[in-house]
C-alpha positions as CSV (number, residue, x, y, z in Angstrom):
1,M,-19.0,-299.1,-51.6
2,P,-20.4,-300.9,-48.5
3,I,-22.5,-303.9,-49.0
4,S,-26.1,-304.2,-47.9
5,A,-27.2,-306.3,-44.9
6,E,-28.8,-308.8,-47.3
7,E,-25.6,-309.2,-49.2
8,A,-23.6,-309.7,-46.0
9,Q,-26.1,-312.3,-44.8
10,A,-25.9,-314.1,-48.2
11,K,-22.1,-314.2,-48.0
12,V,-22.2,-315.6,-44.5
13,R,-24.7,-318.3,-45.5
14,A,-22.5,-319.1,-48.6
15,V,-19.4,-319.6,-46.4
16,F,-20.9,-321.1,-43.2
17,G,-24.2,-322.6,-44.2
18,T,-27.6,-321.7,-43.1
19,V,-27.0,-321.9,-39.3
20,V,-24.5,-319.7,-37.8
21,D,-23.8,-319.7,-34.0
22,A,-22.2,-316.6,-32.7
23,K,-20.4,-316.8,-29.4
24,P,-20.0,-313.7,-27.3
25,L,-16.4,-312.4,-26.9
26,H,-16.9,-312.1,-23.1
27,E,-19.2,-313.8,-20.7
28,P,-22.0,-311.5,-19.8
29,I,-21.7,-310.1,-16.4
30,S,-24.8,-309.8,-14.4
31,D,-25.2,-306.4,-12.8
32,D,-26.2,-307.6,-9.4
33,S,-25.3,-311.2,-8.7
34,D,-26.4,-312.6,-5.3
35,A,-22.8,-312.8,-4.0
36,D,-22.2,-309.1,-4.9
37,V,-25.3,-308.0,-3.2
38,V,-24.6,-310.0,0.0
39,D,-21.0,-308.6,0.0
40,L,-22.3,-305.0,-0.2
41,I,-24.9,-305.5,2.5
42,T,-22.5,-307.2,4.9
43,R,-20.0,-304.4,4.3
44,V,-22.6,-301.8,5.3
45,C,-23.4,-303.9,8.4
46,Y,-19.6,-304.0,9.2
47,F,-19.1,-300.2,8.9
48,Y,-22.4,-299.3,10.4
49,P,-23.2,-301.7,13.3
50,Q,-26.6,-300.1,13.8
51,Y,-27.8,-301.9,10.6
52,T,-28.8,-305.5,10.9
53,L,-28.8,-307.7,7.7
54,E,-32.6,-307.3,7.6
55,T,-32.6,-303.5,7.8
56,A,-29.6,-303.2,5.4
57,E,-31.4,-305.3,2.8
58,Q,-34.2,-302.7,2.7
59,L,-31.8,-299.9,1.7
60,T,-31.8,-298.8,-1.9
61,S,-28.7,-299.4,-4.1
62,A,-28.0,-295.6,-4.0
63,Q,-28.1,-295.6,-0.2
64,V,-25.8,-298.6,0.1
65,T,-23.3,-297.0,-2.3
66,A,-23.4,-293.7,-0.5
67,L,-22.8,-295.3,2.9
68,L,-19.9,-297.4,1.6
69,L,-18.3,-294.4,-0.1
70,Q,-18.5,-292.4,3.1
71,A,-17.0,-295.3,5.1
72,E,-14.1,-295.5,2.6
73,K,-13.5,-291.8,2.8
74,Q,-13.5,-291.9,6.6
75,K,-11.0,-294.8,6.6
76,A,-8.8,-293.0,4.1
77,I,-8.7,-289.9,6.3
78,E,-8.0,-292.1,9.3
79,Y,-5.1,-293.8,7.6
80,Y,-3.8,-290.5,6.3
81,N,-3.7,-289.1,9.8
82,H,-1.9,-292.2,11.0
83,A,0.7,-291.7,8.3
84,L,1.1,-288.0,9.3
85,I,1.5,-289.0,13.0
86,A,4.1,-291.6,12.2
87,A,6.1,-289.2,10.0
88,A,5.7,-286.0,12.1
89,P,8.6,-286.8,14.6
90,H,11.0,-287.2,11.7
91,S,10.1,-283.8,10.2
92,K,12.6,-280.9,10.3
93,K,13.0,-279.9,13.9
94,G,9.7,-281.7,14.7
95,A,7.7,-278.9,13.1
96,M,5.0,-281.3,11.9
97,V,4.3,-282.4,15.5
98,N,3.3,-278.8,16.5
99,K,1.3,-278.4,13.2
100,L,-0.6,-281.6,13.9
101,I,-1.3,-280.6,17.5
102,K,-2.7,-277.3,16.4
103,Q,-4.8,-279.0,13.7
104,Y,-6.3,-281.4,16.2
105,R,-6.9,-278.7,18.8
106,K,-8.7,-276.7,16.1
107,I,-10.9,-279.7,15.3
108,I,-11.7,-280.3,19.0
109,G,-12.5,-276.7,19.6
110,S,-15.0,-276.5,16.8
């Protein structure tokens, strides 16, 4: 049968005395430290040069997150395309080269 909270407190006082200092297992992490906020704002300014530090500071947290996610997606697409371009000449009979050219022509045409 579980013991009550009063009984548990009495047992703790009996073993450790009246003053018990509890230490947290982990250091508390602040949600938005100044260094983290500055890092996010400067990243927005890097990827979007039209934003100055002053204008980027006025953006909401959701806007900053959305801008940075979009920048990361665009960089990933760019790197993916670079990898395809590098691998294309080594494909079977160079078939990937023609496929990439068709894909890029389709993008340019639309």
